[in-house]
N, C-alpha and C positions, 0 to 999 in steps of 0.2 A: 694125232702126237701133239703134246702142249709144245709153247713155243715161249722162252725168255730172253728179253732185250738186256742185254748187258751194256752199260755206259761206262765206259773209261777213256778219259781223254788223252792217256798214255797207257802204251803197251808195249812188250815187245817187238823190235829190238832197241825200242828207245831206253835212253839211261835217265832212270830215275824210281824216286820210292814208291810213284804211284804204278809205274810198269812193271817194277819188280813184285808189287804186291799182287796186282791184277790179272797179269798174265797166267802165272800157275793157277791161282785161283778159280780162274774161267775154264782152263783146261780140266780141273780136278771136278768141276760142277756138272762138267758136260760128261765127265767119266762116268759119274756116279749118276746120271741120268740116261745114260745110252739107253736107246731102245722105249725111253718114255718121253725125253723132250730134247727139243731142239735149242743151243744157247747160241744166241746171234749176237756178236760182237761188232758193236761199232765204234772205233775208236781213229786216230790221227795216223799218219805217218809220221816216223821218229822227227819230233820239232823241239824237243827241250832245248838243247843249245844250238845255236847257230853256227857254231866251229865243229859241230860231228852230226855228220851225215852217214847213213847206209840204207840201203835198198830194203824194202819191204814191200811183198804183194800188195795191192789194192785190194783184191779179194780173195781170200783163202778158206779151202774147206778141209776138213779133218773129221771124218766122221759127221757125228751131231753137232759139231763144232764150226761155226762159220764166224771169220773175221772180216769185218771190211774196213779200210783203213782212207779216211777223207784226207784228199790233199789242200793244207792251209797255206794261203799267201805268207809270202816269207816275212818273219818278223823275229826280233831280238826279245829280252826278257822284260822290257819295262811294262808296267803297268797298263797304258793304252794299248800297246801292242799286244798284250794279253788279252783286252776285252776284244779285240778285233778280231784275234785269232779265235777265239770263244765263240763270237756271233756266227763266224763263217760255219764253226763245226755245228751249232745248233740249227741254222739254216739248212745244212744238208743233211744232218740227220733226220730234221722234222719231213724234209720232201722223201726221203728213202723208206721213211716206216709209214708213211700218211694210208697205205693200204692194204697195210699188212697187219694181222688179227695177232696180238700175243696175250698171255696170261698174268705174264707178272714183267715187271721192270727192276732192275737193279743197277743201280748207279754209286759207283765210288767217286767222292769229291772231296778237296781240298779247299777248293775257293768258292764253292757253294752253287757255282755255275753248272757243275754236270748234276749237282741235285735238283737244282730249279728244273733243269731239262727234263729229268726223269720225273718230276713231279709233275710238269705239263702233261707228258705223254701218258701217264698213268692216269692222272684225273680224268684227262678226255676219253681214255677209253675204260674208265671206271675198272681198273684193275689193280692189284696189290703193287706197292712201292716197299722195296729194300734198301734202304741208306748204308754206305759205309764210309762214315766221316771221319778224315784222317785230319781235320784242322778245323778251328772256328774263325771262320773268314771274318766275320764284324770285330772281332778281338784282335784279328792282326792288322786289318785296315784301320781300327782305332789308334795303335801303336805305330803303325808304320809310317802313316800319311800325317807329314806335319803341318800340312795346311787347315786350317782350323774351318776354312771360311767352306772347303769341300768337304770335310767331314761332318759339318752341320746338315749338308743336303743328301749326303751319299748314306749316312749311317741309318737316317730313319726309313731310308727306301730299303736298305739291306735287310734292317731287322722285320720290314714288314714281309720281306719275300721268304725270310727265314723261318717266320711263323707259321706260313702258309705251307712250306715244304715240310716243316717237321711235324706240323701238326695232320697232315695228310698220311705221312708213313705210317705202313704196317708196322715195321719194324727197322730200328738205327741199331747200327753197330757202332760204338764208338772204338776208335784205336787206341786211345788214352783212358784209362779210367779217371785220371786228372779233370777230363770234360763232363763228369757226372753232373757237379752241381751244376755246370752252366744248363742241362738238359733237363733238369728237373721240373720245371715249367712246364715242359711239353710231357702232357700224361698221356696222349692218345696212343703212341708206339711202345712194342716190346723192347725192351735191351738187351744187346750182347755187347762183351767186350773183348773180341779177338783181336790181339797185338798185332803189329808186323812179325815177323818170323826170321830165323836163321837158314840161307839158303847151303844148299849141299856143298857148293862149291868153296864157299868159303870154311867148312869143316876138315880140319887139317891134322893130319896124324904126326907129322914132323913140324919142330919148332922150327929149323931152317935158319939155327944159329950161326952155321957155318957162312952163310950170305951175308952178314952184318959187317960192315968195312968200320974198321978198328980206327982208323984217321979222324973219322968225324961222325959225330951223332945225326940221323936222320930223323926227322919229324914230320910224316906225312899227313895232309887234310886232301881228302877225294871227296867230291861232291858238288852242289850248287854254290856259287858265289856271289850270293844275295844280300840284301838289307836284312833278311831275318838269320843270316849265319853271322854277320857282323865281323867278318874276318879283318877288315881294314882297322877294328879297334884292339886287335890282340896280336896278331902274328909280327906285322913290322917291329913293334914295341919290345916283344920278347926277343927276337930275332936280334936286334941291337945290343941288347944287355946281357944275353948268351953268348953272343961275338961269332967269330968264324969256325970255333969247333963244333958249331950246330950248324946246320940245313935245314931250311922248312922246304919242304915240295908240297906246292897247291896244285893238284890235279883237277880242271873242271873250267866250268864258265857261267857267267851269269850278269845280270843287272848292276851289281855293285863290283865288278870286276875291276872299274875305272878309279873306284874308291880306294880299292886294295893297293892299285898301281902309284896312285896318288901318294897314298900313306908310307909305301916302300922308298919313293923318292923323297919324301919330307925328311924320313929317319934316315936316309942315306946309307942304306944296307944293301950287301951284295950277296947276302947268305938266304935270299927267299927267291925261289923260279916258280913260275907260274906255267904250268903245261897244259895243254889242250885235252879233253876229255878221252878216256880211252875206254875200250870194251873191257868186260870183267877179267878177262883170262890177263888181259895185260895188267890191267890194276893189281891182281893177285901177285904178278911178278914183282911188281912195286912194294905191296906190303912186305913181301919176304927179305926185301933189303932196307926195310924201315926199322928204326931202333923203338921208335912211339908213333900210334895213330893217334890223329887228332879230331876231335869232334867238338862243335862250338855252335852255341846258339847266340842271338844278341841279347842284351840286357834291356827286353821288353817285357811287360806284364803277362802279354797274350801268351808268351811261350812257356811260362810257368804251370800249363795246364797240358803242355806236348808230351809226346814220347816220339823220338826221332827214329826213324827206321835204322839210323847209324848205330844207335844201340845195340843192334841185334848184328850188324853186318861186324863191325869191331868187336864186339864182345866175344865172336866165336873165334876169332884169329888170335893165335898164339903170339901177342905182343901187348905189351905195357899202352891204355888206351890213357890219352889225355882227354878229359871231359869238362868243358865250359859250359855248365848248366845250373838251373836253378829249378825250383818247384819239383812238380811231380818226376820229370827225368830226372833229378838229383836222387830223391825218394828212391826209384826204382833200382837207378844203379847201386846205390848202398845197398839194398835189399838183395840184387841178384847177381853184381857183375864184381869179381874179384880183381886185383892186380889193376887198379884204376886212379889215377891221380886226380882227385876233384877240384877244378877251381871255380871260383864266380866269373860269369859272363864279362869280357871285357877288363879283366884282371890281370895287364901282363906280368904285373909286379909279384902277383902271387904265382903263376905260372911258373914265372922263372927261378922263384925261390924255392919250389917244391919240387922242380924238375932235378935242380943241384943238390937237393936233400935226399933224392929217391935211390934207394940200394936197388940196383937195376937188375931185374930177374925177369924170364920167361916162364909163363904160365899156361896150361891149357885148362878152360873152362869147361870143363866135362859135364857138371851138375848143369849149369846155363845151359848148354848144347842141347841136353836132353829135356830139357823143360820146355826151349821154345824152338823148335823145329819146327820151320815154315811148313812141311808137309803135314805134319801133325793138326797143326792149326788151321790150313787150307781144308782138310778131310772134315772137320768139325765144322768150318763154317760154312762150308758148301752143303754140308748136309739139313744145316740151320736154313739156308737160302730154301732148299728142297722142300721145307715144311709149308711155304708158300703157295706152291703150285696147287 
């Protein structure tokens, strides 16, 4: 029987886009290959947020799907902490697979590290590598790291690693078509563009209008509070201008939480609350009681190529979306998602003006839901992976 090694740093029950993408995809792949191949997932115990913990078995078997979770040393979301956590994951994976033969390596990666791990294993064993690329890490590093001395040494190393990894891969799936131009220099792999998709639990047949509080307007952001989201550049300033008739609920955690808290203090606002990450079932209840759902990316050039998973999560839910994005994400939303207030990143004045002038209404986006079902996308992508066995 064939054997696939599936690498994802995040997997259920962790709360993040990487987990939400890879958990159902690995299960769909195992389902399609039942009786033909074993899918061996090596991931980590839930670690996305230091303020969220949930029990998960270290070794889980379900038919031809095996999930092994590596315990990481405790860490925050800082850059150095993430490198240490990945290095631990790297060593543990290498130890676990050294005596096992595989026919294919699948690696889903946003920070290049998991892609590099997949490359090392696949090239050592001389087998195909199927990459799912969720971000362009060198672009992000170039924008997010302000220390030019660090960048001068780090970026050439990362680009050399990137070249080795992407030139070896048999197939690269790009989660955003906005990445296409960047990858045009890597001509060896085959390419596909399977995006994130809409999970069934976010597809609602009621609009829950009766649950909305009439005394104040609730704007909810749920997800990572990182430098990449740049919430500290828009939420406190917008909250101050909108006043006490509006309340911003921020559900999540991350490396830039302190920056957000400092900005709230600086603006002296009382209508912003920051709450711990919650499970998806609880998050849905929060969404039902929200007038608007917010997504935001920082005003960095790198983020003009990305297509955040939040587009699909929020677009499926029957609430107006406030989207602070540029580039490909903005183009995609304009094409496919209705009832959206589009603003530029880090533009609180624009957000305030557009919210005040918006004629409030609730809309079920049925066409969008039909076009981007996660179940259908996973079925097609799993079939694409199977071709490399």
